[in-house]
C-alpha positions in Angstrom: 13.1 -5.4 -17.4 13.6 -7.0 -14.0 14.4 -3.6 -12.5 11.3 -2.1 -14.1 9.0 -4.9 -13.0 10.6 -4.7 -9.5 9.9 -1.0 -9.2 6.3 -1.5 -10.2 5.7 -4.3 -7.7 7.5 -2.4 -5.0 5.2 0.7 -5.4 2.1 -1.6 -5.6 3.1 -3.2 -2.3 3.7 0.1 -0.6 0.3 1.4 -1.7 -1.3 -1.9 -0.5 0.4 -1.5 2.9 -1.0 2.0 3.3 -4.5 0.5 3.2 -3.6 -2.7 5.1 -2.0 -0.7 7.9 -4.2 2.5 8.2 -3.0 2.9 11.8 0.3 4.2 10.5 0.4 7.8 9.2 1.8 8.5 5.7 3.0 11.8 7.0 4.8 10.9 10.2 5.5 7.1 10.2 8.5 5.8 8.3 7.9 3.3 5.6 9.9 0.8 7.7 7.3 0.9 10.4 5.1 -1.3 8.2 7.6 -4.1 9.0 7.3 -3.6 12.8 5.0 -6.3 14.2 1.5 -7.1 12.9 0.3 -9.7 10.5 1.5 -7.7 7.4 5.1 -7.1 8.6 6.4 -9.9 6.3 5.1 -7.9 3.3 7.3 -4.9 4.1 10.3 -7.3 4.7 9.6 -8.8 1.2 9.6 -5.3 -0.2 13.0 -4.6 1.3 14.4 -7.7 -0.4 12.7 -6.7 -3.6 14.4 -3.3 -3.4 17.7 -5.1 -3.1 17.0 -7.3 -6.2 15.7 -4.5 -8.4 18.6 -2.2 -7.5 21.2 -4.8 -8.3 19.4 -5.6 -11.6 19.6 -1.9 -12.4 23.2 -1.7 -11.5 24.0 -4.7 -13.7 22.1 -3.2 -16.6 23.9 0.2 -16.2 27.2 -1.5 -16.1 26.6 -3.1 -19.5 24.9 -0.1 -21.1 27.2 2.7 -20.0 30.7 3.4 -21.2 33.3 2.2 -18.7 35.1 4.7 -16.5 36.2 5.4 -12.9 33.2 7.6 -12.2 30.6 5.0 -13.3 32.3 2.3 -11.2 32.1 4.5 -8.1 28.4 5.2 -8.8 27.6 1.5 -9.4 29.4 0.6 -6.1 27.3 3.0 -4.2 24.2 1.7 -5.9 25.1 -1.8 -4.9 25.7 -0.7 -1.3 22.2 0.8 -1.3 20.9 -2.5 -2.6 22.6 -4.6 0.0 21.7 -2.4 2.9 18.1 -2.3 1.6 18.0 -6.1 1.7 19.5 -6.3 5.2 16.7 -3.9 6.5 14.3 -6.9 6.2 16.1 -8.7 9.0 16.3 -5.8 11.5 12.9 -4.3 12.3 12.9 -0.6 13.3 11.6 0.9 16.6 8.4 2.9 16.1 8.5 6.7 16.3 8.6 7.8 20.0 9.9 4.5 21.2 13.5 4.0 22.6 15.9 3.0 19.9 17.8 -0.3 20.8 18.7 -3.7 19.4 17.6 -4.3 15.8 16.1 -0.7 15.7 19.6 0.7 16.1 21.0 -1.5 13.3 18.0 -0.6 11.1 18.8 3.1 11.5 22.5 2.5 10.8 21.7 0.6 7.6 19.3 3.4 6.5 22.0 6.1 7.2 24.3 4.2 4.9 21.7 3.3 2.2 20.0 6.6 1.7 23.1 8.8 1.0 24.6 6.0 -1.1 21.7 5.9 -3.6 21.4 9.7 -3.7 25.1 10.1 -4.5 25.0 7.1 -6.9 22.2 8.7 -8.9 24.1 12.0 -9.2 27.5 10.4 -10.0 26.1 7.9 -12.6 24.0 10.6 -14.3 27.0 12.9 -14.5 28.9 10.1 -16.3 25.9 9.3 -18.6 25.7 12.9 -19.7 29.0 12.4 -21.5 27.6 9.5 -23.5 25.8 10.5 -26.7 23.5 7.5 -26.4 22.0 9.1 -23.2 21.7 12.7 -24.4 17.9 12.3 -24.8 17.4 11.1 -21.2 20.3 12.4 -19.2 18.7 15.8 -18.5 15.6 14.2 -17.0 17.7 11.8 -15.0 19.7 14.7 -13.6 16.6 16.6 -12.6 15.2 13.5 -10.8 18.6 12.9 -9.1 18.9 16.4 -7.9 15.3 16.4 -6.6 16.1 13.1 -4.8 19.1 14.7 -3.1 17.0 17.7 -2.0 14.4 15.4 -0.6 17.1 13.6 1.4 18.3 16.9 2.8 14.7 17.7 3.8 14.4 14.3 5.4 17.6 14.9 7.4 16.3 18.3 8.6 13.0 16.8 9.8 14.3 16.1 13.3 11.5 17.4 15.4 8.5 15.2 16.1 6.0 17.6 14.3 7.8 17.4 11.0 6.3 15.1 8.3 9.3 12.9 8.1 7.3 10.0 6.8 6.2 12.1 3.8 9.8 13.3 3.1 11.0 9.8 3.2 8.4 8.6 0.8 9.1 11.4 -1.6 12.8 10.6 -1.4 12.3 6.9 -2.0 9.9 7.6 -4.8 12.3 9.9 -6.6 15.2 7.4 -6.3 13.0 4.5 -7.6 11.8 6.8 -10.4 15.5 7.4 -11.3 16.1 3.6 -11.4 13.0 3.1 -13.5 13.9 5.8 -16.0 17.4 4.4 -16.4 16.2 0.9 -16.8 13.5 1.9 -19.3 16.0 3.8 -21.4 18.2 0.7 -21.6 15.3 -1.6 -22.4 14.1 0.7 -25.2 17.6 1.1 -26.6 18.3 -2.6 -26.7 15.1 -3.5 -28.5 16.3 -2.4 -32.0 19.6 -4.3 -31.6 17.7 -7.4 -30.4 15.4 -7.2 -33.4 18.4 -6.7 -35.8 20.0 -9.9 -34.4 16.8 -11.8 -34.9 16.4 -10.6 -38.5 20.1 -11.4 -39.2 19.7 -14.9 -37.7 16.6 -15.5 -39.8 18.4 -14.4 -43.0 21.5 -16.4 -42.1 23.7 -13.3 -42.0 26.1 -12.7 -39.1 25.1 -9.7 -37.1 27.8 -7.1 -36.4 27.5 -5.1 -33.2 
């Protein structure tokens, strides 16, 4: 539930920043540019920290809800790396498009170069593991579609090297798909746990020990 709420708030803040900072282009400016100077930079920094928290919450939920295995551990480690790097972005503002890259801007780019592939690979690896679990058969196909779309969006973002390419748009599509993957995973876990929680409550009320 924390992951789901985090995704909703994150998207709401991003939409608000698009209106609060109309001088930045949704097509060409990176999302991180919202954190570069100005009276609303703190809001983007808060969103980076929120992305860290919601991603760690999703990783924790997946660790409890999925069958153990080496593949899932690798995926969860990558998801945690994405989360930590996302949080660190709040402390290293980027350099705006067209400006020389130096200082905190260079660190910001390095963190993003680690974070973005980590979450894209994590989504693919974790989904591949979940497809083997009967409890996820109803959702694994959708998760795989979103994970593959996210990987394609990352490739498109990486190929948008020239200044006329809409890199900002590609980045937003990529981030949106990865957040959608997190939200869908968290929603499945939340819905699946509800009957078990209700069963425990009914057993407690009847004085009967509940067997998992």
